[in-house]
VEXPAKE-122992 format. One record per atom (N, C-alpha, C): residue in one letter; x, y, z. Coordinates in steps of 0.05 Angstrom, whole numbers, plus 5000, padded with zeros to 4 digits. Layout:
N
AXYZ;...
***
This chain:
74
M261142063435;M263841983441;M263741803465;I265141583463;I265441393485;I268341363492;R269041393517;R271841363526;R272041113543;Q274140963538;Q274640713553;Q277540713561;K278040693587;K280840673597;K281840393594;V284140363581;V285340093577;V285839963604;S286640113624;S287240003650;S284739873663;E282339933654;E279939823665;E279039563652;V280439483630;V279839233616;V281439013629;R279938803638;R281338573651;R282838413630;S285238333636;S286838183618;S286737883623;I285737793645;I285637503651;I283637363632;G284637153619;G282937003601;G282437133574;R283937343568;R283537483543;R285737443522;S287437243527;S289737213509;S289037163480;T286837023474;T286236973446;T283437063439;Q281737123458;Q278937193452;Q278537483443;G280337663451;G279837943446;G277938053467;V277238303465;V275638433485;V273438583471;R270938543479;R268738703469;R268338943488;L268739183478;L268439413495;L265539513496;I264139473474;I261339573472;I259839403453;R257239363459;R255539223440;R253939433424;L254139413398;L252739603380;L250039483372;D248039663369;D245439583359;D245739503329;D243839343319;D243839273291;D243839523274;G245639523254;G245839753236;G247739973246;D248439973272;D250340173282;D253140093274;R254840283270;R257640223263;R259440423278;V261940333283;V263940513294;V265140673272;A265040943274;A266041113253;A269041173256;A270041183281;A272841243285;A273741153313;V276241093315;V277441013341;V280141173342;T280641283365;T283241423368;T284241383397;K286841413400;K288141393426;K288441683436;I287641723462;I287841983474;I289641953499;A291742103500;A293542093523;A292142213547;E292542083570;E291442183595;E292942433604;A291442623615;A292742863625;A294542793649;A296742943651;A298742883672;A297542913700;N295643093704;N294443123731;N292142943736;G291442763716;G289242583720;G286542693712;D286342953708;D283843073700;D283543033670;E281042983662;E280542953634;E279843233623;D281143293601;D280443553587;D278243493567;L275843523576;L273543473559;L272643733546;P271743713521;P270743953508;P268044023520;P267144273518;P264544353528;P262344183514;A260144143528;A257943973518;A257144063490;G256843873472;G255943933445;G258144003426;E260644033436;E262844093419;E264643843415;T265743813391;T267543593386;T270343703384;P272243573398;P275043673397;P276143633369;P277943813360;P279043783333;P280743533332;E280643403308;E282243163304;E284843233292;P287043103301;P289643163289;P289643073260;P291043223242;P291143133214;P292642873211;L291742713191;L293142463185;L295742523170;E297742363175;E300242383161;E299742293132;Q301442383114;Q301242293086;Q301341993084;G299241863073;G299141573070;G298141423094;Q297641563116;Q296841423141;Q294041293137;A292241433124;A289541323121;A289641073104;E291341073083;E291540833066;E292740603081;A294740663097;A296140453113;A294240323133;E292440483144;E290540383164;E288040273152;G287840283125;G285440173111;G283040343114;L283340603119;L281140783123;L280440943098;A282140953079;A281741123056;A279241053040;D278640793037;D276340703022;D274040613040;G274040693065;G271940613083;G272340343095;E274640213090;E275139953101;E275439973132;G274539783146;G274739773175;G272739943189;I270740053174;I268640213186;I266240033189;
***
C-alpha cells in the first residue's frame, strides 16, 4: 500500500501535464486506487503490519461506471 497526500503534490506547472506519483517497474500495474479521508486529529489510522483494511463495498453499478468490471483501467 502506498499513500500519497494530495496536499504534497505541487500544482505549479501541472495544468495540462498531469502528475506522476510513482514510477512502476516494467510489468508492474496499479491494482486499485482509493481516496482515504484524513483523521480529524491528524493521526493516520493504519492497520497492524501485514493486515489489509477492509474495502467498502461498491454501490450497484459503480464498478461498471468506473470501468473496473472488465479489468479496464488496471
